[in-house]
Backbone bond lengths (Angstrom), bond angles and torsions (degrees), N, CA, C in turn:
res aa  C-N    CA-C-N  psi(-1)  N-CA   C-N-CA  omega(-1)  CA-C   N-CA-C  phi
1 X - - - 1.462 - - 1.523 110.33 -
2 X 1.315 117.14 -29.21 1.454 120.81 -179.43 1.522 111.29 -67.32
3 X 1.339 116.83 -34.02 1.470 120.51 179.12 1.519 110.14 -66.30
4 X 1.323 117.13 -41.40 1.471 121.25 179.81 1.523 110.19 -65.66
5 X 1.315 117.37 -44.03 1.462 120.85 179.89 1.519 111.64 -63.67
6 X 1.327 117.80 -39.91 1.463 119.88 179.76 1.523 110.41 -70.32
7 X 1.341 116.65 -35.74 1.468 119.64 177.95 1.518 110.49 -65.27
8 X 1.333 117.49 -45.22 1.464 120.84 -179.36 1.523 112.18 -69.26
9 X 1.320 117.66 -30.95 1.462 119.55 177.68 1.527 111.31 -71.98
10 X 1.341 116.88 -27.36 1.464 120.04 176.62 1.522 112.33 -82.47
11 X 1.339 117.89 -22.85 1.464 122.96 -178.06 1.528 110.64 -127.87
12 X 1.328 118.31 72.34 1.472 119.09 -176.95 1.527 113.75 -70.64
13 X 1.333 118.84 -14.78 1.459 121.29 179.55 1.517 111.97 -67.99
14 X 1.339 117.41 -15.74 1.467 120.37 178.52 1.527 110.49 -63.66
15 X 1.341 116.81 -33.23 1.463 119.81 176.24 1.526 111.22 -63.01
16 X 1.320 116.98 -38.09 1.465 121.15 179.08 1.526 110.36 -66.99
17 X 1.320 117.14 -42.85 1.463 121.31 178.36 1.523 110.28 -63.18
18 X 1.309 117.54 -43.51 1.467 120.62 178.72 1.525 111.80 -64.77
19 X 1.335 116.64 -36.65 1.464 119.70 177.85 1.522 110.75 -66.00
20 X 1.336 117.38 -42.33 1.458 119.61 177.86 1.529 111.90 -66.35
21 X 1.315 117.53 -36.97 1.457 119.76 176.43 1.530 111.37 -64.08
22 X 1.326 116.64 -40.31 1.467 119.81 177.17 1.524 110.68 -65.42
23 X 1.331 117.01 -38.95 1.463 120.94 179.22 1.519 111.20 -66.18
24 X 1.325 117.37 -44.13 1.465 121.04 178.93 1.520 110.50 -64.57
25 X 1.325 117.53 -39.41 1.463 120.90 178.08 1.526 111.38 -64.15
26 X 1.317 116.78 -42.56 1.465 120.31 179.71 1.525 111.12 -65.23
27 X 1.338 117.26 -45.22 1.463 120.21 179.69 1.519 111.36 -64.06
28 X 1.327 117.91 -43.72 1.465 119.77 -178.39 1.524 111.56 -65.85
29 X 1.320 117.21 -37.04 1.466 118.52 177.77 1.526 111.16 -69.46
30 X 1.330 117.58 -39.58 1.469 119.50 177.58 1.524 111.60 -64.94
31 X 1.323 117.26 -40.40 1.466 120.54 179.40 1.522 110.98 -67.38
32 X 1.333 117.39 -40.58 1.465 119.02 179.10 1.530 111.39 -66.74
33 X 1.324 118.28 -36.60 1.467 120.99 176.17 1.521 110.15 -66.62
34 X 1.334 117.44 -40.16 1.468 120.59 179.59 1.517 111.52 -66.72
35 X 1.321 118.06 -35.61 1.466 120.90 178.87 1.525 110.27 -69.43
36 X 1.320 117.70 -38.19 1.463 120.89 -179.98 1.528 111.98 -68.92
37 X 1.328 117.91 -29.87 1.456 122.16 -175.22 1.532 110.66 -117.01
38 X 1.327 115.53 53.83 1.463 118.85 179.82 1.526 109.93 -72.28
39 X 1.327 117.47 147.48 1.470 119.26 178.01 1.525 111.32 -71.97
40 X 1.312 115.25 159.35 1.457 120.85 -179.57 1.525 109.45 -71.60
41 X 1.338 115.66 139.04 1.455 120.97 -179.77 1.529 108.93 -79.69
42 X 1.328 116.26 130.05 1.462 122.32 179.73 1.521 107.66 -117.69
43 X 1.328 116.54 123.49 1.459 120.05 179.45 1.520 110.35 -78.33
44 X 1.317 116.20 138.68 1.451 121.94 177.66 1.516 107.37 -109.51
45 X 1.330 116.58 118.55 1.464 121.38 -179.84 1.498 110.09 -99.10
46 X 1.323 114.42 143.21 1.471 118.88 178.53 1.493 110.79 -102.58
C-alpha cells in the first residue's frame, strides 16, 4: 500500500484523469439511456 500512496503522491494528476473518466462514463451512460427511452413524437396541427 505504501508503493501506491507514494506513486499517487508523486503523480496527483492521475486523480484528475480518473475524475474525467468517471464523468465521461456517467454522461455516456445517461445519453445512451435517454436515446433508448425517447418520448413518443406527437404532431401538433395548426
